[in-house]
C-alpha positions as a Python dict, from the first residue, in 0.01 Angstrom:
ca = {
    (1, 'M'): (0, 0, 0),
    (2, 'R'): (102, -160, -326),
    (3, 'K'): (139, 66, -629),
    (4, 'S'): (-23, -170, -877),
    (5, 'I'): (-275, -453, -866),
    (6, 'K'): (-278, -722, -1131),
    (7, 'Q'): (-626, -812, -1257),
    (8, 'V'): (-710, -1183, -1292),
    (9, 'S'): (-1037, -1206, -1486),
    (10, 'V'): (-1292, -1482, -1424),
    (11, 'F'): (-1549, -1536, -1700),
    (12, 'I'): (-1868, -1681, -1547),
    (13, 'S'): (-2052, -1875, -1817),
    (14, 'S'): (-2396, -2023, -1742),
    (15, 'P'): (-2763, -2035, -1840),
    (16, 'S'): (-2977, -1765, -1682),
    (17, 'E'): (-3144, -1997, -1426),
    (18, 'V'): (-2834, -2022, -1203),
    (19, 'E'): (-2847, -1659, -1099),
    (20, 'D'): (-2788, -1750, -733),
    (21, 'E'): (-2469, -1937, -823),
    (22, 'R'): (-2339, -1645, -1030),
    (23, 'S'): (-2406, -1411, -738),
    (24, 'A'): (-2223, -1656, -509),
    (25, 'V'): (-1917, -1646, -737),
    (26, 'K'): (-1909, -1267, -718),
    (27, 'E'): (-1932, -1279, -337),
    (28, 'V'): (-1652, -1535, -323),
    (29, 'I'): (-1432, -1324, -549),
    (30, 'Q'): (-1482, -1021, -325),
    (31, 'Q'): (-1394, -1226, -15),
    (32, 'I'): (-1078, -1372, -172),
    (33, 'N'): (-966, -1026, -279),
    (34, 'E'): (-1022, -883, 68),
    (35, 'L'): (-859, -1174, 253),
    (36, 'K'): (-552, -1234, 40),
    (37, 'G'): (-563, -1111, -319),
    (38, 'T'): (-514, -738, -267),
    (39, 'A'): (-240, -796, -9),
    (40, 'L'): (-53, -1004, -265),
    (41, 'G'): (-105, -753, -544),
    (42, 'Y'): (-373, -951, -732),
    (43, 'N'): (-745, -904, -770),
    (44, 'L'): (-993, -1151, -916),
    (45, 'V'): (-1239, -972, -1146),
    (46, 'P'): (-1571, -1134, -1246),
    (47, 'L'): (-1687, -1110, -1609),
    (48, 'T'): (-2053, -1175, -1691),
    (49, 'W'): (-2272, -1093, -1988),
    (50, 'E'): (-2515, -912, -1754),
    (51, 'S'): (-2253, -669, -1623),
    (52, 'D'): (-1990, -647, -1895),
    (53, 'V'): (-2178, -654, -2226),
    (54, 'V'): (-2348, -338, -2353),
    (55, 'P'): (-2712, -414, -2450),
    (56, 'T'): (-2759, -321, -2815),
    (57, 'F'): (-2960, -437, -3117),
    (58, 'G'): (-2855, -532, -3468),
    (59, 'I'): (-2600, -798, -3361),
    (60, 'P'): (-2688, -1153, -3243),
    (61, 'A'): (-2661, -1176, -2865),
    (62, 'Q'): (-2392, -1446, -2859),
    (63, 'E'): (-2185, -1263, -3118),
    (64, 'K'): (-2206, -951, -2901),
    (65, 'I'): (-2097, -1147, -2591),
    (66, 'D'): (-1803, -1302, -2779),
    (67, 'S'): (-1696, -960, -2902),
    (68, 'E'): (-1710, -777, -2570),
    (69, 'I'): (-1598, -1055, -2333),
    (70, 'G'): (-1330, -1164, -2579),
    (71, 'D'): (-1077, -1440, -2517),
    (72, 'D'): (-838, -1259, -2284),
    (73, 'Y'): (-984, -1376, -1953),
    (74, 'D'): (-768, -1585, -1721),
    (75, 'I'): (-1023, -1829, -1576),
    (76, 'F'): (-1332, -1982, -1738),
    (77, 'L'): (-1594, -2087, -1481),
    (78, 'G'): (-1893, -2275, -1625),
    (79, 'I'): (-2210, -2360, -1429),
    (80, 'M'): (-2513, -2573, -1520),
    (81, 'S'): (-2810, -2699, -1322),
    (82, 'A'): (-3137, -2826, -1472),
    (83, 'K'): (-3141, -2626, -1797),
    (84, 'F'): (-2901, -2641, -2089),
    (85, 'G'): (-2956, -2287, -2214),
    (86, 'T'): (-3055, -2098, -2528),
    (87, 'P'): (-2924, -2217, -2868),
    (88, 'T'): (-2682, -1998, -3065),
    (89, 'G'): (-2595, -1993, -3431),
    (90, 'N'): (-2330, -2264, -3400),
    (91, 'A'): (-2404, -2446, -3071),
    (92, 'S'): (-2696, -2594, -2881),
    (93, 'S'): (-2655, -2335, -2604),
    (94, 'G'): (-2457, -2021, -2530),
    (95, 'T'): (-2279, -2190, -2240),
    (96, 'Q'): (-2171, -2481, -2461),
    (97, 'H'): (-2047, -2234, -2722),
    (98, 'E'): (-1847, -2042, -2462),
    (99, 'F'): (-1700, -2361, -2315),
    (100, 'D'): (-1597, -2480, -2663),
    (101, 'R'): (-1415, -2151, -2725),
    (102, 'A'): (-1239, -2168, -2388),
    (103, 'Y'): (-1144, -2534, -2430),
    (104, 'K'): (-1008, -2471, -2780),
    (105, 'R'): (-792, -2191, -2646),
    (106, 'K'): (-678, -2416, -2358),
    (107, 'T'): (-571, -2696, -2595),
    (108, 'E'): (-386, -2453, -2821),
    (109, 'A'): (-212, -2272, -2535),
    (110, 'P'): (-238, -2471, -2208),
    (111, 'D'): (-89, -2194, -1993),
    (112, 'S'): (-315, -1922, -2131),
    (113, 'L'): (-610, -1988, -1897),
    (114, 'E'): (-770, -2223, -1646),
    (115, 'V'): (-1100, -2395, -1731),
    (116, 'M'): (-1339, -2542, -1475),
    (117, 'F'): (-1703, -2646, -1487),
    (118, 'F'): (-1964, -2709, -1215),
    (119, 'F'): (-2277, -2924, -1254),
    (120, 'Q'): (-2552, -2928, -994),
    (121, 'E'): (-2666, -3277, -901),
    (122, 'V'): (-3020, -3330, -1020),
    (123, 'G'): (-3269, -3361, -738),
    (124, 'H'): (-3107, -3094, -524),
    (125, 'S'): (-3191, -2777, -715),
    (126, 'G'): (-3555, -2717, -626),
    (127, 'R'): (-3586, -2583, -980),
    (128, 'E'): (-3846, -2682, -1237),
    (129, 'L'): (-3733, -2997, -1417),
    (130, 'E'): (-3787, -3061, -1787),
    (131, 'V'): (-3687, -3396, -1931),
    (132, 'K'): (-3559, -3254, -2260),
    (133, 'E'): (-3342, -2998, -2082),
    (134, 'L'): (-3207, -3256, -1837),
    (135, 'L'): (-3115, -3486, -2124),
    (136, 'K'): (-2926, -3205, -2297),
    (137, 'V'): (-2735, -3128, -1977),
    (138, 'E'): (-2646, -3497, -1932),
    (139, 'E'): (-2534, -3527, -2294),
    (140, 'F'): (-2316, -3218, -2261),
    (141, 'K'): (-2169, -3347, -1936),
    (142, 'A'): (-2087, -3678, -2106),
    (143, 'S'): (-1932, -3497, -2404),
    (144, 'I'): (-1682, -3307, -2187),
    (145, 'S'): (-1603, -3585, -1940),
    (146, 'D'): (-1314, -3712, -2153),
    (147, 'K'): (-1167, -3362, -2178),
    (148, 'G'): (-1100, -3312, -1809),
    (149, 'M'): (-1259, -3324, -1463),
    (150, 'Y'): (-1574, -3131, -1379),
    (151, 'A'): (-1704, -3058, -1029),
    (152, 'K'): (-2046, -3143, -885),
    (153, 'Y'): (-2241, -2963, -618),
    (154, 'K'): (-2577, -3003, -442),
    (155, 'T'): (-2688, -2675, -287),
    (156, 'V'): (-2578, -2317, -354),
    (157, 'G'): (-2401, -2329, -18),
    (158, 'D'): (-2212, -2639, -126),
    (159, 'F'): (-2123, -2466, -453),
    (160, 'K'): (-1999, -2157, -271),
    (161, 'T'): (-1771, -2366, -46),
    (162, 'K'): (-1619, -2548, -340),
    (163, 'V'): (-1576, -2247, -567),
    (164, 'T'): (-1407, -2059, -282),
    (165, 'S'): (-1149, -2334, -244),
    (166, 'Y'): (-1089, -2372, -618),
    (167, 'L'): (-1061, -2001, -700),
    (168, 'A'): (-824, -1942, -408),
    (169, 'R'): (-601, -2226, -530),
    (170, 'L'): (-612, -2099, -888),
    (171, 'L'): (-509, -1754, -769),
    (172, 'D'): (-214, -1911, -587),
    (173, 'R'): (-123, -2088, -911),
    (174, 'V'): (-131, -1760, -1103),
    (175, 'I'): (91, -1593, -844),
    (176, 'E'): (341, -1883, -845),
    (177, 'K'): (354, -1876, -1224),
    (178, 'D'): (420, -1500, -1227),
    (179, 'S'): (692, -1539, -966),
    (180, 'A'): (860, -1813, -1170),
    (181, 'E'): (846, -1607, -1490),
    (182, 'T'): (981, -1287, -1335),
    (183, 'G'): (1246, -1468, -1128),
    (184, 'R'): (1148, -1289, -810),
    (185, 'V'): (953, -1362, -498),
    (186, 'D'): (677, -1114, -438),
    (187, 'T'): (746, -903, -128),
    (188, 'A'): (388, -939, -8),
    (189, 'V'): (419, -1317, -29),
    (190, 'S'): (741, -1298, 172),
    (191, 'E'): (572, -1084, 435),
    (192, 'L'): (287, -1331, 467),
    (193, 'K'): (534, -1618, 505),
    (194, 'I'): (712, -1428, 782),
    (195, 'E'): (382, -1370, 960),
    (196, 'K'): (300, -1737, 926),
    (197, 'E'): (635, -1833, 1078),
    (198, 'K'): (570, -1594, 1366),
    (199, 'D'): (232, -1753, 1428),
    (200, 'S'): (393, -2097, 1446),
    (201, 'N'): (599, -1980, 1744),
    (202, 'N'): (298, -1853, 1939),
    (203, 'L'): (74, -2047, 2175),
    (204, 'S'): (-154, -2302, 2009),
    (205, 'D'): (-471, -2164, 1857),
    (206, 'P'): (-786, -2297, 2029),
    (207, 'L'): (-973, -2266, 1697),
    (208, 'S'): (-728, -2490, 1515),
    (209, 'I'): (-949, -2788, 1600),
    (210, 'L'): (-1198, -2654, 1344),
    (211, 'N'): (-955, -2733, 1066),
    (212, 'Q'): (-963, -3097, 1164),
    (213, 'L'): (-1340, -3124, 1131),
    (214, 'E'): (-1511, -3227, 810),
    (215, 'E'): (-1603, -2938, 582),
    (216, 'E'): (-1962, -3052, 534),
    (217, 'D'): (-2197, -3082, 829),
    (218, 'E'): (-2402, -3395, 878),
    (219, 'I'): (-2718, -3353, 679),
    (220, 'G'): (-3041, -3289, 872),
    (221, 'Y'): (-3388, -3429, 822),
    (222, 'I'): (-3524, -3109, 661),
    (223, 'E'): (-3253, -3117, 393),
    (224, 'L'): (-3304, -3491, 348),
    (225, 'A'): (-3676, -3437, 301),
    (226, 'D'): (-3614, -3168, 36),
    (227, 'Q'): (-3361, -3381, -150),
    (228, 'A'): (-3577, -3693, -137),
    (229, 'S'): (-3875, -3492, -259),
    (230, 'D'): (-3670, -3346, -547),
    (231, 'A'): (-3546, -3690, -649),
    (232, 'M'): (-3894, -3839, -644),
    (233, 'I'): (-4039, -3549, -843),
    (234, 'A'): (-3763, -3596, -1101),
    (235, 'A'): (-3827, -3972, -1114),
    (236, 'T'): (-4200, -3909, -1158),
    (237, 'T'): (-4133, -3666, -1445),
    (238, 'Q'): (-3910, -3919, -1619),
    (239, 'L'): (-4157, -4204, -1560),
    (240, 'E'): (-4426, -3991, -1723),
    (241, 'A'): (-4197, -3935, -2021),
    (242, 'L'): (-4130, -4310, -2050),
    (243, 'S'): (-4500, -4390, -2016),
    (244, 'G'): (-4579, -4134, -2285),
    (245, 'A'): (-4327, -4299, -2516),
    (246, 'V'): (-4485, -4640, -2446),
    (247, 'T'): (-4833, -4504, -2522),
    (248, 'R'): (-4717, -4354, -2852),
    (249, 'L'): (-4543, -4674, -2956),
    (250, 'G'): (-4850, -4880, -2863),
    (251, 'Q'): (-5073, -4655, -3074),
    (252, 'E'): (-4834, -4661, -3369),
    (253, 'T'): (-4802, -5041, -3347),
    (254, 'Q'): (-5181, -5075, -3359),
    (255, 'E'): (-5198, -4840, -3657),
    (256, 'H'): (-4939, -5045, -3845),
    (257, 'A'): (-5128, -5366, -3763),
    (258, 'Q'): (-5450, -5212, -3893),
    (259, 'Q'): (-5278, -5105, -4212),
    (260, 'L'): (-5165, -5462, -4271),
    (261, 'S'): (-5505, -5617, -4195),
    (262, 'S'): (-5722, -5359, -4374),
    (263, 'D'): (-5634, -5487, -4719),
    (264, 'P'): (-5539, -5855, -4760),
    (265, 'N'): (-5436, -5784, -5121),
    (266, 'K'): (-5154, -5544, -5038),
    (267, 'S'): (-4847, -5580, -5256),
    (268, 'S'): (-4518, -5694, -5107),
    (269, 'S'): (-4375, -5343, -5147),
    (270, 'E'): (-4670, -5193, -4956),
    (271, 'I'): (-4630, -5448, -4678),
    (272, 'R'): (-4259, -5379, -4658),
    (273, 'S'): (-4331, -5005, -4633),
    (274, 'V'): (-4564, -5062, -4336),
    (275, 'L'): (-4309, -5289, -4167),
    (276, 'K'): (-4038, -5027, -4213),
    (277, 'G'): (-4266, -4772, -4052),
    (278, 'A'): (-4312, -5007, -3755),
    (279, 'S'): (-3935, -5054, -3730),
    (280, 'R'): (-3876, -4678, -3729),
    (281, 'S'): (-4132, -4633, -3452),
    (282, 'M'): (-3955, -4895, -3240),
    (283, 'D'): (-3611, -4749, -3309),
    (284, 'A'): (-3737, -4404, -3207),
    (285, 'F'): (-3870, -4552, -2883),
    (286, 'V'): (-3536, -4720, -2811),
    (287, 'E'): (-3348, -4394, -2870),
    (288, 'T'): (-3580, -4193, -2644),
    (289, 'S'): (-3585, -4455, -2369),
    (290, 'S'): (-3207, -4500, -2375),
    (291, 'A'): (-3168, -4130, -2299),
    (292, 'I'): (-3429, -4114, -2022),
    (293, 'L'): (-3366, -4447, -1846),
    (294, 'P'): (-3030, -4361, -1681),
    (295, 'L'): (-3184, -4046, -1532),
    (296, 'F'): (-3497, -4230, -1416),
    (297, 'R'): (-3299, -4513, -1258),
    (298, 'G'): (-3061, -4269, -1087),
    (299, 'H'): (-3333, -4049, -941),
    (300, 'L'): (-3545, -4347, -839),
    (301, 'S'): (-3251, -4507, -655),
    (302, 'E'): (-3157, -4176, -495),
    (303, 'G'): (-3515, -4108, -385),
    (304, 'I'): (-3550, -4451, -227),
    (305, 'Q'): (-3215, -4431, -44),
    (306, 'L'): (-3277, -4077, 81),
    (307, 'S'): (-3622, -4180, 198),
    (308, 'R'): (-3476, -4468, 398),
    (309, 'D'): (-3225, -4230, 558),
    (310, 'L'): (-3496, -3976, 630),
    (311, 'L'): (-3725, -4222, 801),
    (312, 'I'): (-3437, -4351, 1014),
    (313, 'I'): (-3360, -3997, 1135),
    (314, 'V'): (-3727, -3917, 1189),
    (315, 'S'): (-3776, -4234, 1395),
    (316, 'S'): (-3453, -4216, 1597),
    (317, 'D'): (-3457, -3840, 1662),
    (318, 'N'): (-3836, -3809, 1687),
    (319, 'V'): (-3835, -3497, 1469),
    (320, 'G'): (-4100, -3351, 1244),
    (321, 'T'): (-4472, -3347, 1302),
    (322, 'N'): (-4706, -3638, 1234),
    (323, 'N'): (-4860, -3440, 948),
    (324, 'E'): (-4517, -3387, 787),
    (325, 'R'): (-4437, -3758, 811),
    (326, 'R'): (-4777, -3851, 674),
    (327, 'E'): (-4746, -3606, 382),
    (328, 'F'): (-4407, -3745, 292),
    (329, 'L'): (-4531, -4104, 300),
    (330, 'E'): (-4832, -4006, 90),
    (331, 'M'): (-4604, -3857, -173),
    (332, 'F'): (-4393, -4173, -163),
    (333, 'V'): (-4700, -4394, -205),
    (334, 'S'): (-4821, -4168, -490),
    (335, 'L'): (-4497, -4237, -678),
    (336, 'Q'): (-4551, -4606, -617),
    (337, 'E'): (-4905, -4588, -761),
    (338, 'N'): (-4774, -4403, -1067),
    (339, 'M'): (-4522, -4683, -1114),
    (340, 'R'): (-4793, -4948, -1086),
    (341, 'T'): (-4996, -4769, -1354),
    (342, 'G'): (-4691, -4729, -1574),
    (343, 'L'): (-4598, -5093, -1522),
    (344, 'Q'): (-4935, -5203, -1663),
    (345, 'G'): (-4868, -5008, -1981),
    (346, 'F'): (-4519, -5152, -2016),
    (347, 'E'): (-4643, -5508, -1965),
    (348, 'D'): (-4921, -5460, -2220),
    (349, 'L'): (-4673, -5336, -2478),
    (350, 'S'): (-4438, -5627, -2404),
    (351, 'R'): (-4720, -5872, -2482),
    (352, 'T'): (-4807, -5683, -2799),
    (353, 'L'): (-4447, -5696, -2918),
    (354, 'A'): (-4431, -6069, -2847),
    (355, 'S'): (-4719, -6120, -3090),
    (356, 'V'): (-4559, -5922, -3374),
    (357, 'P'): (-4453, -6170, -3646),
    (358, 'R'): (-4087, -6196, -3744),
    (359, 'A'): (-4147, -6068, -4095),
    (360, 'V'): (-3819, -5899, -4196),
    (361, 'S'): (-3477, -5868, -4033),
    (362, 'E'): (-3508, -5491, -3983),
    (363, 'L'): (-3832, -5535, -3788),
    (364, 'N'): (-3694, -5834, -3596),
    (365, 'R'): (-3396, -5632, -3475),
    (366, 'A'): (-3609, -5332, -3373),
    (367, 'K'): (-3858, -5559, -3198),
    (368, 'R'): (-3583, -5742, -3006),
    (369, 'R'): (-3422, -5418, -2886),
    (370, 'T'): (-3755, -5262, -2791),
    (371, 'K'): (-3872, -5566, -2597),
    (372, 'A'): (-3539, -5585, -2412),
    (373, 'I'): (-3582, -5227, -2290),
    (374, 'I'): (-3948, -5280, -2200),
    (375, 'D'): (-3872, -5594, -1999),
    (376, 'G'): (-3578, -5421, -1827),
    (377, 'V'): (-3797, -5128, -1723),
    (378, 'C'): (-4061, -5369, -1591),
    (379, 'G'): (-3798, -5540, -1374),
    (380, 'L'): (-3671, -5205, -1245),
    (381, 'I'): (-4022, -5085, -1156),
    (382, 'V'): (-4116, -5411, -983),
    (383, 'S'): (-3799, -5392, -769),
    (384, 'A'): (-3869, -5028, -680),
    (385, 'I'): (-4232, -5104, -587),
    (386, 'N'): (-4116, -5382, -356),
    (387, 'E'): (-3857, -5157, -191),
    (388, 'I'): (-4117, -4886, -136),
    (389, 'D'): (-4350, -5146, 17),
    (390, 'E'): (-4079, -5235, 268),
    (391, 'I'): (-4009, -4871, 357),
    (392, 'V'): (-4377, -4784, 400),
    (393, 'S'): (-4447, -5094, 613),
    (394, 'E'): (-4153, -5008, 840),
    (395, 'A'): (-4269, -4649, 877),
    (396, 'I'): (-4629, -4728, 964),
}
């Protein structure tokens, strides 16, 4: 038995909703320690605010976490799913704050720690989806994309597989670095190499064929149904947000029109003030829509593709009950009806915008940008409705 074990600390940073993923990391760490870490004289040690921060009052929570977790950990492991997290005094969420601290330390001393981040693909979580939270997650993801490479996962099982591989490789990297710095080869590593060489001289292992198979199994119809359902629910949520923005803009446009027509003797400054208000309303719509549209388009495309795949499996394998197939198609048709209703609102607003006079350059620009988005959404919805028609007709 080795006399000393070196501790390699792993700080798990995440919003509270990914409790299953944090538990998975702890399980993975225990497995890696049992399978190889302890034998090599190294143990991965998880650090979390739940387990390693003393609950006290009088100090802001994030300040307490920073103080007790510190900056001496060896690996930063960030996780996000559908929620961005709770704001802190100097960041939009605790996880963002902790990542910023870790990244700053990494840039100042590259060899001081390893930083990795996992994002769950939207539509696979089964968690409650909120548009505002999803937008914050997407914005954060975009903000760190030029700083390095993040990892994506679908299910907790998928996450566990990937984090096992990455943490095992990072542990190997730590061991190699220590060996290079001390100028010695660890005796345990040598022993393992000898055992490996012995194994290579033995008869072939019948289980070795498993290593040649793909890591991920072919997805089944139950998983496809869950993922398609998640994607369609997300698309519906985002369509509702877009439709709400259209309704607000339509109401505000009518109010501005009424203000202009209520008094024909308005001064030029009063008219300009109303027109500026209309421009601000349109600019706000463009900003909101620009944030939601990529998510809506992505989930809509994913839901349609997954639904095609699902119906192919259901038809070819003859799986699932008639009730299950009917319920899925009904949900699919419900999304289509929501899109038809939303499309009517978008088309009405497009016609309203076309009738707005080109009074001042500020309004002209806002009107042009708003109408471009509205017309683009209309085209996207019409295409999706047609695709759904094809899928439903093939399934019936």
